[in-house]
N, C-alpha and C positions, 0 to 999 in steps of 0.2 A: 460423378454427376455433381451439379451445384446444388446448393440448400438455398441460395438466395438469387433473385434475378438479377443476372449480370449484365443485363442492358443498360442497368443502371452502373456508372463507373465507379461510385461510393462502394457497390456491394461487390462488384468484381475485385475490385482492390481487397476488399476485407477475406474474400474466399482466396486471395494469393496469398497474402499474408497468413492466413490460418494454417498454411501449408507448411510455414518455416518455422521450427522451433524458434523461440526469440524470447526465452527467459531473461532475467537479469545474468550479466557476465556471459551468455552466451548470444550475443547479437551477431556475431561476423558473416554470417550468410544473409541475415534480412539487411544488414548495412550493405552488402555485396548485391542485395535484389534491387536497394534504391540506387547504386552505383549503376547497374546496369540499365537500368531505368532510365536515369538520366541520360546515358548515352544513346539511347534508341530514342529520347526524344529531341536529341543534340542540346541537351541544356549545358551550361557551364554546373560542375559541380566541385566540393572540396570533401574528402574523405581522409579524416586523422586517423593516429595511429591508435585511438581508442574506438575507432569505428563509429564515432560522430561522422553525421553527413549533414552538407549544405547544397542546396541544388535552388540555383539562379535562373529566373526566367525574367525575359527582356519586355517593358514594356508594351501593350499591345498600341494599335495604333491611333495617336490623339491623347494616350497617356505618358506620353515620353518624358515630361518635365513635370508628371506627379510624382510628390516623395513616395520612396518605396515602402511598402508595407512588408515587418516582418510576421510570418506564420511559423508558430513552433508547435512539435510535440513531442513525444520521446516513443522510440519503438520497443521499449521491453515489456515484459507484462511480468506480473504477480504471478509465480507458479505454485498453485495449492490445488488438491486433490482430496478427493474422499478418501478414505481407507481403503474402502473395498476399490476399488479403481486403480488399474496395474498401467494407466497411461505414463511413457515414457516422455516427461518435457524435454528431453535432449534429445531424440529422434523423432516422435511420432508427431505428424500433422493433431490440430485442434478437431474435435469429433463435434462439428456444429450440428443444430436441428432448431428449427422455428416451433412455437407453439404459440398459437393466438398473438399472432404478430409480434413475439418477443423472440430476438435470438439466444441461442444457449447452447454451452458445450456439454458434453456427456461428462459426468465427473468431474469437470474441472473448471478452473477460472475460463474466461471466455477471452481476456484481453482486448474487450471493449476498451478498456483503460488500458494505455493510449490508442489501441488499435484505430479507433475512430477518427483521431486527430490525423492520425499515418493516412488513415485514406482519404481521409477529407484533403488533404494536401497534394496527395496524387494525383486526384480527381481534375483539382485546379489546375494544377501545370499541365497536363492532358489534355485540358480543353481549349480547344483552337478558338472556339466563339466568344470566351469570355472576355470581357473588357476590363483591363486592370491596369494600373499603375505596377513598378517594377517590382516583383514577388522574390522574397529571399526566406524560402523556406528549411527550417532547423530541424533535422532528426536526432534527437538524443539516445545515449546508450544508460542504463544504469541510473535511470532516475527514481526507480524504486526502491534502490538499496543505497540512497544517501544524496543523490542528484548529483551523482558524480561525472558523468559525463557532460553537463553542463558547466561544472567548476572547471573543465579541462580543455571546454572549445576555445579554440581562438577565434575572437568574434569580430577582428579587423576587418575582415573581408565585407563585413556587413554596413551600409550606407543608411539603412532606416533609422527612424527614431519612433516608428509607431506600430507596435507589435499586437496581434491577436493569440492569444493563449489558447490552444484547442484541448486541454488536458482539463475539462470540465466534464462534471456530470447530470446536470440537472437541466433541461430548456427553460428557458425564462428567465436565468439569472448570470447575471456576470460578478465574476469574484472583484473585490477592492483593494485587499491586503491578505499576505496569508503569514502564518508561523515561521519561525526559525525553529531550528533543533539539535539534536546530536544522538548518536547511540552510546550507550554505555556496558561493557562487558564486565561482571565480576567472574573472577577464575578463584576457585578453590582447591588446593591438592587435596587429595582421599587417599585413605588407604585400605584396601581389601583384606578380607582374611575368609579363612576355609569355614563353610556352612553347613551345619547340621541342623538346622531349624527348619519347620516347616514354610513356605514360599507362598505368597499371595501374590495375584495380581488387580490391582485396582485402574479401573478404566472411568475416564469420567469424557463423556460424549454429549452430543445434540447441541452444544450452544450456538449461537448466532455471529458471533466473530464480528468479522467487518472491519474496517480500515481504523487505525489506528488514531487517527487524524478526525474523521469525520464521524465517527461513530462513539468517541471514547466520551461522550456527553450523554450518551444513553444510559449508562448503569448495567450496560451487557456482563455477563460472569465472563470470567477469566479464568481458563481451565487449571492454569498453572497454579493460579492464585486459591483455587478451590481445593486443589491436591495438597499444596500445604496447609490448608485449614484443617482440612480431615485429619491428615499427619501430625499436627499439632495437637490434637484434642486427643487423638490415640495415646499420644506420650503423655498429656495433662493425665489421662484417666489411668495411666501407670501400665498402658499395654505396650509392650517394648516392640520397638522398630528398629530392623537394621536393613536400609535400604539396599538396592542391588542394581535397580537402575530405574532414570525417570528420563521420560522420552514428551515432553510438551510443548506444544506450538511448531510451528513453520518457518514464520516471518517474525522478523521482531515488530514491522510495522503492521501485522495482522494479529486482532484481539484473537487470544489461540481457542480453537474451538475445542479441542482433544488433548487430553494428557494421560499417560499411562505411567502408572506408578509399580514397581514389582519390587519387594520387601518381602525380608525373614522377620519370623516371630513366631516364639515359644506359645503363645497365647492362643487359647481356644478358637478355632474358627466360626463357630457361633457367636462367641461373645464379641469376636472382631467385627462380624459382620452385623450384629445388633448396634452396635457403637456407631458402625459407617452409616447404616440408614436413618439412624436418627439424627445424627449430624446431616445428612442428606436431605432432610425433610426440612429441617431448619433451613437449608441453602434455597429448596426449592421454593419454599414461601417466600422469600427473599425474593427470588426472580422469577416468581410465576408471570409476570408481565413481559419481561426482557427477552425469557428465554425459557418457554414454556415446557419446551423438550428434553430439556437437561436430564440424562440419565448418569448413576453412579452404580457400578456392578463391581464385584470381587469374586474372583474364582482363585481356585489353587493352581499353584506353578510350581517350578523345580530349577533350583541352581546349587550350584557346589561352592558359590563362593558369594558374599554381601560384604559390604562397607562396613567397618567398623562403629560399635556402637558411638562412639566419641564423635566422630566424623558424620556420623547420620543424622545426631540430634541436631549439631550444628548448622547442617543444612536446612534441616527443616525449620528450625527456629530462626535462621536467616530470610529463607524464603517468606516464612510466615509475617515478619517484622516489615520486609520490605514494602513500602506504599504501592498502590498501584492504580491507575483510574484517572479523573478529572479531578485536581486539586484547585484550582483557581479559575474565576470568570471575569471578564473585562467589566469594568465600573464603568466604563462609556457604551459600550454595544451590548444589548441585551443579549443574552444565552450564549455570549462568547467565551468557550472554555481559551484561558490564557498561561494553564498549566497543566500539564499530563504527563504519565509517564506507562507504558504499556511493558509489562512482562511478557514479551514475546516467544520466547523459546528457552527452555532448559534442557541441558543435554547433559549426561555422564559418560566419562571416559572411561581407561584404562586406569589413570590416576588423577582423573580432577573432574570437577563439575563445572558447567560456564551456565552463567543467566545472562540472556541477551534482550538490552532492554531501549525501547526506545522513548526518547526524553523530547519535548516541544513546548516551546512558549516563544512568543515574540520578544520577549525579554531577556538578554543575554544573562543579565544580571540571576533572575529567577533559576533560570537553567544551572548557572553557575552554582547556586545553592543547595539547589535538589542534589546535585552531582555530591557535595561534599557529605550532606546528610547520607545518601545511600552508601559514601566512604566510610563514614562513621561505623554504620552498621555492618558494613564487612569486614572492617578491622577488628570488631569483636568477635568475629568466628573466622579469624585467622585468613580470610580472605582479600582479595587487591582487585581493584578496579583498574579498565583503561577507559577513556573517553575519546569518542574518534568520530569523524564522518559531521564534523558541523556546519551547518546551511543558514544563511541569513534569513531574515522576515521581509516582507515586501509592505512598504509603507502605503497609507490610502493619500490619493493624490484629488485634494477637492479641486483642483484644476484640470482634470484629464479632458482635453477637447476631443478624444478618440472616442471615450465614454459617451459624454454628452451626443456625439455623432450617431453613435450606436444606439444609444437609447431612442432618439428621433425617428432613426429607419426602422428598429423593432415596432416602436407603436404605430406608425404608419403601416406598416407592412403586415401588423399581426392585429391591431387595434388595444393591444395587452401593454401593461408599462412593465418596462424590463426591472426586474428585482435587482438591489445592489445587495450584495452578502459578503463576507468576510468570512476566511476557513481556519479553522485549528491546525489543519494539514499543511503540509511545508510543499511547496511548489516553484518549479524552476522559475517562474517569474520573478521568486526573491534573488536569483540567483543574477536575470537579466539585466533588474534594477538596480543592482550593484555592481553590474560590469559595463553596462553601457549608458553613460552618462544622460539626462532630459530624455530617459524613453518613456513615452506613454503608453500604456499596456492594459488590455482588457482580456477577459475571458470568454468563451463560448462553446458550447455542446449540449449534445442530445440527453436525453435520460438515461439512464443508468442504475442500476440495481445489484447489492450484495457484492460490490466491488472488493477484491483481493479473497474473495470465497470462491467455493464450486458453486454456488447458489448466483452468480453473476449474470445479469442478462440486461440487454439491449433492446429498447422500446424501437422496434424498426419504422416504424411511421414518425417518430422522433430523427430520429436519423437523417431521415429521407428531408423531412421540413428544417431542420437545422441547415442542412446544406443548402439548400434553396435561399433560407434568409442569409448566410455566410456569402455566398456567391451573388447574391444582388447588392449586399452593402459592399463587397470589393468594389461593385461598378461605379460605386457612388464616391469612391476616395481616389 
């Protein structure tokens, strides 16, 4: 049974793609769905070996000589769920529900980022009444894990020099520039030993989290950093700590909301608990506005092995010293973060610990300097780093004709002034701007919240409104 009114094309397609698992690296099925869609509509399409798809629609009557317009979005979604949710992202459809005109998924991310863009393009490609120039619709994979699909895509089949990016989360705004970035992985080899000490389980929960680009300037708590802070202070207070396991965060581009640390200690449980509650009260006071629901608990556990004291202390000290969050902001654009990092994932394995970090800045030199600083910290603790997935930023174009045309249309249609914004997030627009010489780009999309978290919501009224605006604007091109 449908949750949405599927008489609207955009709702029908959202219901359809919600049935198809489409997390990053698992886009084959949704890619094939797009190919089958193109075949059914008798539209020309391209599907590459990475499962990126381009679908072309010839101009409607009277628009044959108009310059093509490129529409672009990504088909993959961030797969994050609440710990008590048993959803299997590889096999289960999303469990959609509507509350007060907002669309949610039970216990998981919704995939409105960028399912909305995908559905907008499918609806435009399906609509026989739309008056439009040639449409060139790009559906990419692996956007959420480093814009990989966009980097791989062969754009030689595209003729357009105008693009509307549909990966946007705020109605009434168009993005004018974006940040570049890269991933950084720290690996430390570790040694385990037999354990005869009592074992404790430390849980950090209740943080708000969010997108590591869009929300990094909001000073929200990072569960991995909070865990390292508590463990560091335990050591500093002469409480012995030997780690057993760390499991913090799910994605390097999502501010981690939860972290679990299992550790062994000969110190008295009541003393450990008393110290942890003292540190927790300080942290909760610091985060009382950004993360009012933070909880820190400790309980008894069990393990026959633990990491030795030397490696345990090295891990805790290294995590404590590595910077995190917003580090710098623009000197020309108010409140625009220009350098940040997010300690997104921390994991222990049989013989190693890894720390997966997302670094963002429009300035390559700033990113390089930060990588060098982290490398020096890592070396101090006998760890090494690997830098990967670099992606470019998108520079502001003061002479964008497409942006000016859209601003005029938006004002005439809504009576409101379109807001121009710059983002600290990495966008595929940066890849297209570097791949397609002279391209003129705008972005547009409906209101969403809680992106990259199980609290993700889509404003359905905005979803419909923005599609009508996009539809009308295309008819003017």
